[in-house]
TORVEX-469955 format. One record per atom (N, C-alpha, C, O, CB): x, y, z; residue number from 1; atom name. Coordinates in nm, 4 decimals, m for minus. Glycine has a CB too. Example, Ala and Ser with C-alpha at 12.3 -4.5 7.8 and 13.67 -1.06 7.14 Angstrom:
2
SITE, 1.3190, m0.5690, 0.7800, 1, N
SITE, 1.2300, m0.4500, 0.7800, 1, CA
SITE, 1.3200, m0.3300, 0.7800, 1, C
SITE, 1.4236, m0.3319, 0.8465, 1, O
SITE, 1.1308, m0.4473, 0.9046, 1, CB
SITE, 1.2850, m0.2250, 0.7080, 2, N
SITE, 1.3670, m0.1060, 0.7140, 2, CA
SITE, 1.2900, 0.0030, 0.7870, 2, C
SITE, 1.3409, 0.1138, 0.8039, 2, O
SITE, 1.4084, m0.0598, 0.5725, 2, CB
END
This chain:
82
SITE, 12.9430, 11.2193, 7.4882, 1, N
SITE, 12.9378, 11.1091, 7.4420, 1, CA
SITE, 12.8252, 11.0470, 7.5906, 1, C
SITE, 12.8067, 11.1114, 7.6939, 1, O
SITE, 13.1079, 11.0454, 7.4059, 1, CB
SITE, 12.7651, 10.9084, 7.5584, 2, N
SITE, 12.6807, 10.8603, 7.6635, 2, CA
SITE, 12.7608, 10.8321, 7.7672, 2, C
SITE, 12.7359, 10.8926, 7.8715, 2, O
SITE, 12.6012, 10.7483, 7.6308, 2, CB
SITE, 12.8741, 10.7364, 7.7664, 3, N
SITE, 12.9515, 10.6974, 7.8820, 3, CA
SITE, 12.9710, 10.8644, 7.9708, 3, C
SITE, 12.9126, 10.8804, 8.0780, 3, O
SITE, 13.1176, 10.6118, 7.8198, 3, CB
SITE, 13.0497, 10.9669, 7.9160, 4, N
SITE, 13.0518, 11.0683, 7.9730, 4, CA
SITE, 12.9294, 11.1237, 8.0779, 4, C
SITE, 12.9314, 11.1530, 8.1975, 4, O
SITE, 13.0755, 11.1378, 7.8757, 4, CB
SITE, 12.8368, 11.1239, 7.9891, 5, N
SITE, 12.6885, 11.2179, 8.0265, 5, CA
SITE, 12.6785, 11.0737, 8.1716, 5, C
SITE, 12.6795, 11.1012, 8.2916, 5, O
SITE, 12.4987, 11.2259, 7.8392, 5, CB
SITE, 12.6723, 10.9735, 8.1322, 6, N
SITE, 12.5924, 10.8790, 8.2449, 6, CA
SITE, 12.7185, 10.8921, 8.3725, 6, C
SITE, 12.6679, 10.9279, 8.4789, 6, O
SITE, 12.5577, 10.6760, 8.1766, 6, CB
SITE, 12.8343, 10.8752, 8.3784, 7, N
SITE, 12.9455, 10.9140, 8.4476, 7, CA
SITE, 12.8993, 11.0607, 8.5428, 7, C
SITE, 12.8971, 11.0592, 8.6658, 7, O
SITE, 13.0713, 10.9370, 8.3300, 7, CB
SITE, 12.8737, 11.1500, 8.4818, 8, N
SITE, 12.8461, 11.2905, 8.5498, 8, CA
SITE, 12.7380, 11.2704, 8.6053, 8, C
SITE, 12.7356, 11.3238, 8.7163, 8, O
SITE, 12.8354, 11.4150, 8.4668, 8, CB
SITE, 12.6125, 11.1980, 8.5696, 9, N
SITE, 12.5221, 11.1505, 8.6634, 9, CA
SITE, 12.5323, 11.0713, 8.7884, 9, C
SITE, 12.4825, 11.0948, 8.8985, 9, O
SITE, 12.4564, 11.0951, 8.6046, 9, CB
SITE, 12.5946, 10.9888, 8.7557, 10, N
SITE, 12.6355, 10.8811, 8.8605, 10, CA
SITE, 12.7065, 10.9527, 8.9549, 10, C
SITE, 12.6849, 10.9253, 9.0729, 10, O
SITE, 12.7234, 10.7603, 8.8073, 10, CB
SITE, 12.7998, 11.0529, 8.9233, 11, N
SITE, 12.9168, 11.0870, 9.0461, 11, CA
SITE, 12.8456, 11.2336, 9.0834, 11, C
SITE, 12.9232, 11.3063, 9.1453, 11, O
SITE, 13.1193, 11.1035, 8.9816, 11, CB
SITE, 12.7224, 11.2884, 9.0602, 12, N
SITE, 12.6110, 11.3833, 9.1325, 12, CA
SITE, 12.6126, 11.3550, 9.2596, 12, C
SITE, 12.6465, 11.2451, 9.3036, 12, O
SITE, 12.4647, 11.3696, 9.0874, 12, CB
SITE, 12.5716, 11.4634, 9.3367, 13, N
SITE, 12.5711, 11.4362, 9.4842, 13, CA
SITE, 12.4550, 11.3765, 9.5065, 13, C
SITE, 12.3419, 11.4083, 9.4697, 13, O
SITE, 12.5858, 11.5528, 9.5741, 13, CB
SITE, 12.5029, 11.2621, 9.5877, 14, N
SITE, 12.4037, 11.1633, 9.6302, 14, CA
SITE, 12.2848, 11.1673, 9.6877, 14, C
SITE, 12.1971, 11.0810, 9.6846, 14, O
SITE, 12.4457, 11.1011, 9.6941, 14, CB
SITE, 12.2842, 11.3132, 9.7622, 15, N
SITE, 12.1634, 11.2960, 9.8087, 15, CA
SITE, 12.0786, 11.4216, 9.7668, 15, C
SITE, 11.9959, 11.4804, 9.8365, 15, O
SITE, 12.1704, 11.2708, 9.9547, 15, CB
SITE, 12.1172, 11.4500, 9.6371, 16, N
SITE, 12.0589, 11.5491, 9.5353, 16, CA
SITE, 11.9105, 11.4710, 9.5138, 16, C
SITE, 11.8855, 11.3510, 9.5031, 16, O
SITE, 12.1647, 11.5668, 9.3769, 16, CB
SITE, 11.8157, 11.5991, 9.5120, 17, N
SITE, 11.6624, 11.5361, 9.4866, 17, CA
SITE, 11.6332, 11.4864, 9.3563, 17, C
SITE, 11.6306, 11.5768, 9.2728, 17, O
SITE, 11.5506, 11.6393, 9.5090, 17, CB
SITE, 11.6141, 11.3913, 9.3188, 18, N
SITE, 11.5759, 11.3390, 9.1795, 18, CA
SITE, 11.6557, 11.2169, 9.1371, 18, C
SITE, 11.6233, 11.1311, 9.0550, 18, O
SITE, 11.5971, 11.4496, 9.0718, 18, CB
SITE, 11.7762, 11.2270, 9.2159, 19, N
SITE, 11.8794, 11.1083, 9.1363, 19, CA
SITE, 11.8344, 10.9990, 9.1650, 19, C
SITE, 11.8816, 10.9132, 9.0905, 19, O
SITE, 12.0328, 11.0964, 9.1724, 19, CB
SITE, 11.7520, 10.9525, 9.2514, 20, N
SITE, 11.6759, 10.8072, 9.2652, 20, CA
SITE, 11.5852, 10.7615, 9.1308, 20, C
SITE, 11.5509, 10.6462, 9.1049, 20, O
SITE, 11.5642, 10.8162, 9.4021, 20, CB
SITE, 11.5531, 10.8923, 9.0455, 21, N
SITE, 11.4912, 10.8389, 8.9334, 21, CA
SITE, 11.5683, 10.8485, 8.7913, 21, C
SITE, 11.5120, 10.8562, 8.6822, 21, O
SITE, 11.3638, 10.9050, 8.9260, 21, CB
SITE, 11.7175, 10.8464, 8.8152, 22, N
SITE, 11.7626, 10.8511, 8.7076, 22, CA
SITE, 11.8553, 10.7094, 8.7264, 22, C
SITE, 11.9080, 10.6812, 8.8340, 22, O
SITE, 11.8264, 10.9935, 8.6760, 22, CB
SITE, 11.8676, 10.6178, 8.5940, 23, N
SITE, 11.9480, 10.5007, 8.5927, 23, CA
SITE, 12.0624, 10.5517, 8.6177, 23, C
SITE, 12.1001, 10.6630, 8.5809, 23, O
SITE, 11.9486, 10.4193, 8.4764, 23, CB
SITE, 12.1293, 10.4654, 8.6877, 24, N
SITE, 12.2629, 10.4774, 8.7199, 24, CA
SITE, 12.3832, 10.3736, 8.6566, 24, C
SITE, 12.3720, 10.2510, 8.6559, 24, O
SITE, 12.2587, 10.4685, 8.8616, 24, CB
SITE, 12.4925, 10.4441, 8.6074, 25, N
SITE, 12.5934, 10.3711, 8.5408, 25, CA
SITE, 12.6651, 10.2671, 8.6390, 25, C
SITE, 12.7067, 10.3207, 8.7418, 25, O
SITE, 12.6941, 10.4715, 8.4805, 25, CB
SITE, 12.6825, 10.1626, 8.6312, 26, N
SITE, 12.7364, 10.0828, 8.7305, 26, CA
SITE, 12.8720, 10.0476, 8.6765, 26, C
SITE, 12.9532, 10.0261, 8.7665, 26, O
SITE, 12.6484, 9.9612, 8.7641, 26, CB
SITE, 12.9188, 10.0359, 8.5554, 27, N
SITE, 13.0536, 10.0116, 8.5395, 27, CA
SITE, 13.0651, 10.0148, 8.3673, 27, C
SITE, 12.9631, 10.0430, 8.3045, 27, O
SITE, 13.0993, 9.8620, 8.6194, 27, CB
SITE, 13.1691, 9.9905, 8.3073, 28, N
SITE, 13.1887, 10.0209, 8.1580, 28, CA
SITE, 13.3230, 9.9337, 8.1377, 28, C
SITE, 13.4133, 9.9027, 8.2154, 28, O
SITE, 13.2067, 10.1998, 8.1180, 28, CB
SITE, 13.2999, 9.9077, 8.0054, 29, N
SITE, 13.4368, 9.8150, 7.9477, 29, CA
SITE, 13.4162, 9.8403, 7.7968, 29, C
SITE, 13.3254, 9.9019, 7.7410, 29, O
SITE, 13.4355, 9.6213, 7.9875, 29, CB
SITE, 13.5239, 9.7769, 7.7449, 30, N
SITE, 13.5731, 9.8182, 7.6326, 30, CA
SITE, 13.5954, 9.6423, 7.5808, 30, C
SITE, 13.6737, 9.5600, 7.6283, 30, O
SITE, 13.7165, 9.9365, 7.6526, 30, CB
SITE, 13.5001, 9.6259, 7.4732, 31, N
SITE, 13.4835, 9.4848, 7.4348, 31, CA
SITE, 13.5540, 9.4565, 7.2837, 31, C
SITE, 13.4865, 9.4907, 7.1866, 31, O
SITE, 13.3181, 9.4504, 7.4339, 31, CB
SITE, 13.6652, 9.4054, 7.2630, 32, N
SITE, 13.7302, 9.3937, 7.1735, 32, CA
SITE, 13.6913, 9.2669, 7.0623, 32, C
SITE, 13.7407, 9.1542, 7.0615, 32, O
SITE, 13.8469, 9.3933, 7.2334, 32, CB
SITE, 13.5782, 9.3272, 6.9617, 33, N
SITE, 13.5136, 9.2107, 6.8963, 33, CA
SITE, 13.5537, 9.2111, 6.7159, 33, C
SITE, 13.6200, 9.3024, 6.6667, 33, O
SITE, 13.3326, 9.2276, 6.9296, 33, CB
SITE, 13.5072, 9.1080, 6.6441, 34, N
SITE, 13.5454, 9.1062, 6.5010, 34, CA
SITE, 13.4807, 9.2179, 6.4386, 34, C
SITE, 13.4889, 9.2154, 6.3158, 34, O
SITE, 13.5082, 8.9769, 6.4294, 34, CB
SITE, 13.4341, 9.2912, 6.4755, 35, N
SITE, 13.3809, 9.4485, 6.4271, 35, CA
SITE, 13.4471, 9.5459, 6.4789, 35, C
SITE, 13.4197, 9.6616, 6.4469, 35, O
SITE, 13.2398, 9.4877, 6.4626, 35, CB
SITE, 13.5517, 9.5160, 6.5731, 36, N
SITE, 13.6323, 9.6466, 6.6293, 36, CA
SITE, 13.5719, 9.6556, 6.7478, 36, C
SITE, 13.4924, 9.5704, 6.7873, 36, O
SITE, 13.6235, 9.7913, 6.5469, 36, CB
SITE, 13.6191, 9.8051, 6.8430, 37, N
SITE, 13.5889, 9.8051, 6.9476, 37, CA
SITE, 13.4699, 9.8506, 7.0165, 37, C
SITE, 13.4253, 9.9588, 6.9782, 37, O
SITE, 13.6637, 9.8409, 6.9778, 37, CB
SITE, 13.4167, 9.7982, 7.0984, 38, N
SITE, 13.2512, 9.8502, 7.1666, 38, CA
SITE, 13.2926, 9.9144, 7.2937, 38, C
SITE, 13.3968, 9.8742, 7.3455, 38, O
SITE, 13.1218, 9.7061, 7.2110, 38, CB
SITE, 13.2192, 10.0162, 7.3552, 39, N
SITE, 13.1770, 10.0275, 7.4588, 39, CA
SITE, 13.0593, 9.9643, 7.5162, 39, C
SITE, 12.9471, 9.9706, 7.4660, 39, O
SITE, 13.1746, 10.1251, 7.4633, 39, CB
SITE, 13.0920, 9.8974, 7.6332, 40, N
SITE, 12.9752, 9.8266, 7.6914, 40, CA
SITE, 12.9305, 9.8864, 7.7884, 40, C
SITE, 13.0310, 9.9241, 7.8486, 40, O
SITE, 12.9931, 9.7032, 7.7312, 40, CB
SITE, 12.7972, 9.9367, 7.8707, 41, N
SITE, 12.7661, 10.0196, 7.9416, 41, CA
SITE, 12.6755, 9.8990, 8.0692, 41, C
SITE, 12.5790, 9.8248, 8.0509, 41, O
SITE, 12.6860, 10.1462, 7.8473, 41, CB
SITE, 12.7370, 9.9182, 8.1612, 42, N
SITE, 12.6383, 9.8279, 8.2894, 42, CA
SITE, 12.5860, 9.9029, 8.3337, 42, C
SITE, 12.6522, 9.9977, 8.3760, 42, O
SITE, 12.6899, 9.7497, 8.4089, 42, CB
SITE, 12.4064, 9.9056, 8.3538, 43, N
SITE, 12.3325, 10.0075, 8.4398, 43, CA
SITE, 12.2843, 9.8938, 8.4988, 43, C
SITE, 12.2860, 9.7733, 8.4740, 43, O
SITE, 12.2246, 10.1255, 8.3792, 43, CB
SITE, 12.2051, 10.0245, 8.6533, 44, N
SITE, 12.1434, 9.9300, 8.7527, 44, CA
SITE, 12.0171, 9.8556, 8.6664, 44, C
SITE, 11.9625, 9.8957, 8.5636, 44, O
SITE, 12.0859, 10.0208, 8.8986, 44, CB
SITE, 11.9900, 9.7289, 8.7479, 45, N
SITE, 11.8814, 9.6753, 8.6898, 45, CA
SITE, 11.7181, 9.7712, 8.7259, 45, C
SITE, 11.6764, 9.8121, 8.8342, 45, O
SITE, 11.8868, 9.5150, 8.7491, 45, CB
SITE, 11.6705, 9.7796, 8.6186, 46, N
SITE, 11.5029, 9.8409, 8.6438, 46, CA
SITE, 11.4041, 9.7570, 8.6400, 46, C
SITE, 11.4118, 9.6466, 8.5860, 46, O
SITE, 11.4503, 9.9393, 8.5428, 46, CB
SITE, 11.2822, 9.8112, 8.7087, 47, N
SITE, 11.2125, 9.7420, 8.7370, 47, CA
SITE, 11.0878, 9.7252, 8.6029, 47, C
SITE, 11.1218, 9.7389, 8.4853, 47, O
SITE, 11.1834, 9.7868, 8.8691, 47, CB
SITE, 10.9448, 9.6945, 8.6428, 48, N
SITE, 10.8750, 9.6888, 8.5045, 48, CA
SITE, 10.8680, 9.8106, 8.4654, 48, C
SITE, 10.8807, 9.9101, 8.5368, 48, O
SITE, 10.7396, 9.6300, 8.4967, 48, CB
SITE, 10.8371, 9.8054, 8.2928, 49, N
SITE, 10.8448, 9.9229, 8.2354, 49, CA
SITE, 10.7119, 10.0084, 8.2485, 49, C
SITE, 10.6090, 9.9539, 8.2886, 49, O
SITE, 10.8835, 9.8996, 8.1010, 49, CB
SITE, 10.7148, 10.1505, 8.2125, 50, N
SITE, 10.6048, 10.2241, 8.1932, 50, CA
SITE, 10.4993, 10.1514, 8.1047, 50, C
SITE, 10.3850, 10.1312, 8.1457, 50, O
SITE, 10.6455, 10.3502, 8.1383, 50, CB
SITE, 10.5369, 10.1180, 7.9973, 51, N
SITE, 10.4742, 10.0514, 7.9072, 51, CA
SITE, 10.4092, 9.9166, 7.9515, 51, C
SITE, 10.2943, 9.8890, 7.9171, 51, O
SITE, 10.5617, 10.0361, 7.8080, 51, CB
SITE, 10.4792, 9.8394, 8.0226, 52, N
SITE, 10.3818, 9.7009, 8.0785, 52, CA
SITE, 10.2889, 9.7471, 8.2033, 52, C
SITE, 10.1979, 9.6790, 8.2503, 52, O
SITE, 10.4925, 9.5568, 8.1441, 52, CB
SITE, 10.3264, 9.8679, 8.2454, 53, N
SITE, 10.2104, 9.9004, 8.3406, 53, CA
SITE, 10.0888, 9.9556, 8.2606, 53, C
SITE, 9.9734, 9.9389, 8.3002, 53, O
SITE, 10.2560, 10.0105, 8.4522, 53, CB
SITE, 10.1161, 10.0138, 8.1608, 54, N
SITE, 10.0041, 10.0835, 8.0789, 54, CA
SITE, 9.9033, 9.9312, 8.0270, 54, C
SITE, 9.7841, 9.9029, 8.0387, 54, O
SITE, 10.0887, 10.1912, 7.9200, 54, CB
SITE, 9.9804, 9.8851, 7.9883, 55, N
SITE, 9.9099, 9.7733, 7.9040, 55, CA
SITE, 9.8417, 9.6586, 8.0147, 55, C
SITE, 9.7588, 9.5768, 7.9747, 55, O
SITE, 10.0352, 9.6928, 7.7935, 55, CB
SITE, 9.8892, 9.6633, 8.1652, 56, N
SITE, 9.8332, 9.5878, 8.2644, 56, CA
SITE, 9.6937, 9.6643, 8.2927, 56, C
SITE, 9.6124, 9.6068, 8.3651, 56, O
SITE, 9.9334, 9.5751, 8.3918, 56, CB
SITE, 9.6603, 9.7967, 8.2369, 57, N
SITE, 9.5486, 9.8591, 8.3020, 57, CA
SITE, 9.4955, 9.8900, 8.1730, 57, C
SITE, 9.4595, 10.0070, 8.1603, 57, O
SITE, 9.5726, 9.9820, 8.4095, 57, CB
SITE, 9.4766, 9.7899, 8.0409, 58, N
SITE, 9.4079, 9.7987, 7.9438, 58, CA
SITE, 9.4349, 9.9391, 7.8832, 58, C
SITE, 9.3354, 10.0070, 7.8579, 58, O
SITE, 9.2780, 9.7673, 7.9789, 58, CB
SITE, 9.5509, 9.9879, 7.8585, 59, N
SITE, 9.5544, 10.1284, 7.7870, 59, CA
SITE, 9.4489, 10.2581, 7.8699, 59, C
SITE, 9.4181, 10.3605, 7.8090, 59, O
SITE, 9.4914, 10.0957, 7.6127, 59, CB
SITE, 9.4115, 10.2361, 7.9890, 60, N
SITE, 9.3995, 10.3547, 8.0623, 60, CA
SITE, 9.4463, 10.3561, 8.1991, 60, C
SITE, 9.3888, 10.2961, 8.2899, 60, O
SITE, 9.2734, 10.3919, 8.0625, 60, CB
SITE, 9.5359, 10.4150, 8.2109, 61, N
SITE, 9.5801, 10.4494, 8.3570, 61, CA
SITE, 9.5299, 10.5587, 8.4590, 61, C
SITE, 9.5025, 10.6753, 8.4304, 61, O
SITE, 9.7050, 10.4788, 8.3466, 61, CB
SITE, 9.5220, 10.4908, 8.6016, 62, N
SITE, 9.4773, 10.5701, 8.7064, 62, CA
SITE, 9.5387, 10.7223, 8.7118, 62, C
SITE, 9.6577, 10.7499, 8.6968, 62, O
SITE, 9.5091, 10.4939, 8.8310, 62, CB
SITE, 9.4419, 10.8066, 8.7342, 63, N
SITE, 9.5205, 10.9470, 8.7034, 63, CA
SITE, 9.6159, 10.9743, 8.8536, 63, C
SITE, 9.6870, 11.0747, 8.8587, 63, O
SITE, 9.3859, 11.0978, 8.6701, 63, CB
SITE, 9.6114, 10.8928, 8.9532, 64, N
SITE, 9.7048, 10.9188, 9.0891, 64, CA
SITE, 9.8341, 10.8463, 9.0411, 64, C
SITE, 9.9447, 10.8788, 9.0842, 64, O
SITE, 9.6378, 10.8443, 9.2513, 64, CB
SITE, 9.8132, 10.7333, 8.9377, 65, N
SITE, 9.9565, 10.6868, 8.8838, 65, CA
SITE, 10.0074, 10.7734, 8.7926, 65, C
SITE, 10.1271, 10.7943, 8.8127, 65, O
SITE, 9.9584, 10.5534, 8.8164, 65, CB
SITE, 9.9560, 10.8391, 8.6878, 66, N
SITE, 10.0048, 10.9191, 8.6216, 66, CA
SITE, 10.0737, 11.0247, 8.6551, 66, C
SITE, 10.1746, 11.0699, 8.6009, 66, O
SITE, 9.9388, 10.9436, 8.5681, 66, CB
SITE, 9.9951, 11.0766, 8.7797, 67, N
SITE, 10.0705, 11.2140, 8.8609, 67, CA
SITE, 10.1654, 11.1540, 8.9048, 67, C
SITE, 10.2699, 11.2119, 8.8752, 67, O
SITE, 9.9985, 11.2990, 8.9857, 67, CB
SITE, 10.1813, 11.0572, 8.9666, 68, N
SITE, 10.3112, 10.9920, 9.0379, 68, CA
SITE, 10.4521, 10.9558, 8.9420, 68, C
SITE, 10.5707, 10.9787, 8.9660, 68, O
SITE, 10.2574, 10.8434, 9.1042, 68, CB
SITE, 10.3883, 10.8916, 8.8277, 69, N
SITE, 10.4920, 10.8965, 8.6858, 69, CA
SITE, 10.5562, 11.0131, 8.6784, 69, C
SITE, 10.6771, 11.0335, 8.6896, 69, O
SITE, 10.4199, 10.8849, 8.5407, 69, CB
SITE, 10.4399, 11.1146, 8.6521, 70, N
SITE, 10.5083, 11.2672, 8.5902, 70, CA
SITE, 10.5747, 11.3476, 8.7018, 70, C
SITE, 10.6436, 11.4475, 8.6812, 70, O
SITE, 10.3830, 11.3789, 8.5219, 70, CB
SITE, 10.5490, 11.2969, 8.8183, 71, N
SITE, 10.6245, 11.3759, 8.9321, 71, CA
SITE, 10.7829, 11.3112, 8.9174, 71, C
SITE, 10.8812, 11.3841, 8.9042, 71, O
SITE, 10.5456, 11.3442, 9.1060, 71, CB
SITE, 10.7893, 11.1767, 8.9215, 72, N
SITE, 10.9226, 11.1400, 8.9030, 72, CA
SITE, 11.0017, 11.1738, 8.7799, 72, C
SITE, 11.1189, 11.2116, 8.7814, 72, O
SITE, 10.9257, 11.0137, 8.9159, 72, CB
SITE, 10.9446, 11.1607, 8.6979, 73, N
SITE, 11.0163, 11.2110, 8.5742, 73, CA
SITE, 11.0524, 11.3795, 8.5809, 73, C
SITE, 11.1538, 11.4052, 8.5160, 73, O
SITE, 10.9141, 11.1773, 8.4404, 73, CB
SITE, 10.9993, 11.4796, 8.6360, 74, N
SITE, 11.0157, 11.6030, 8.6730, 74, CA
SITE, 11.1098, 11.5825, 8.7745, 74, C
SITE, 11.1987, 11.6664, 8.7593, 74, O
SITE, 10.8968, 11.6736, 8.7088, 74, CB
SITE, 11.1291, 11.5213, 8.8566, 75, N
SITE, 11.2336, 11.5197, 8.9590, 75, CA
SITE, 11.3607, 11.4830, 8.8898, 75, C
SITE, 11.4645, 11.5465, 8.9085, 75, O
SITE, 11.2017, 11.4206, 9.0759, 75, CB
SITE, 11.3520, 11.3754, 8.8059, 76, N
SITE, 11.4923, 11.3221, 8.7391, 76, CA
SITE, 11.5110, 11.4187, 8.6837, 76, C
SITE, 11.6155, 11.4768, 8.7130, 76, O
SITE, 11.5070, 11.2015, 8.6464, 76, CB
SITE, 11.4156, 11.4853, 8.5726, 77, N
SITE, 11.4803, 11.6168, 8.5085, 77, CA
SITE, 11.5373, 11.7267, 8.5596, 77, C
SITE, 11.6288, 11.7932, 8.5110, 77, O
SITE, 11.4060, 11.6727, 8.4468, 77, CB
SITE, 11.4555, 11.7492, 8.7008, 78, N
SITE, 11.5537, 11.8725, 8.7894, 78, CA
SITE, 11.6976, 11.7928, 8.7912, 78, C
SITE, 11.7926, 11.8576, 8.7474, 78, O
SITE, 11.4892, 11.9123, 8.9876, 78, CB
SITE, 11.7172, 11.6925, 8.8259, 79, N
SITE, 11.8445, 11.6223, 8.8632, 79, CA
SITE, 11.9333, 11.6385, 8.7697, 79, C
SITE, 12.0521, 11.6682, 8.7819, 79, O
SITE, 11.8341, 11.4850, 8.8867, 79, CB
SITE, 11.8721, 11.6180, 8.6756, 80, N
SITE, 11.9837, 11.5956, 8.5416, 80, CA
SITE, 12.0255, 11.7684, 8.4875, 80, C
SITE, 12.1288, 11.7994, 8.4282, 80, O
SITE, 11.8825, 11.4869, 8.3768, 80, CB
SITE, 11.9258, 11.8519, 8.5232, 81, N
SITE, 11.9455, 11.9751, 8.4559, 81, CA
SITE, 12.0458, 12.0446, 8.5732, 81, C
SITE, 12.1182, 12.1342, 8.5299, 81, O
SITE, 11.7909, 12.0603, 8.4182, 81, CB
SITE, 12.0561, 12.0167, 8.6988, 82, N
SITE, 12.1339, 12.0502, 8.7885, 82, CA
SITE, 12.2740, 11.9994, 8.7689, 82, C
SITE, 12.3613, 12.0259, 8.8514, 82, O
SITE, 12.0798, 12.0146, 8.9003, 82, CB
END
């Protein structure tokens, strides 16, 4: 389940390479609503989306930026894989 996976990622080695590129779970709680119980996840606030960055460059990102984003994604995947 999503809560379990996010908890494992949050509780992983804080010095592990790539952890800083994975959105972190801050808290979770159960909300009792008219449609039943719902698990709510509170994640850290993130910055601008890659879509917004892409659109700010009129649909053509500079190569250096693409390389940086790809590096961060690969570092995050490495952390998740470990």
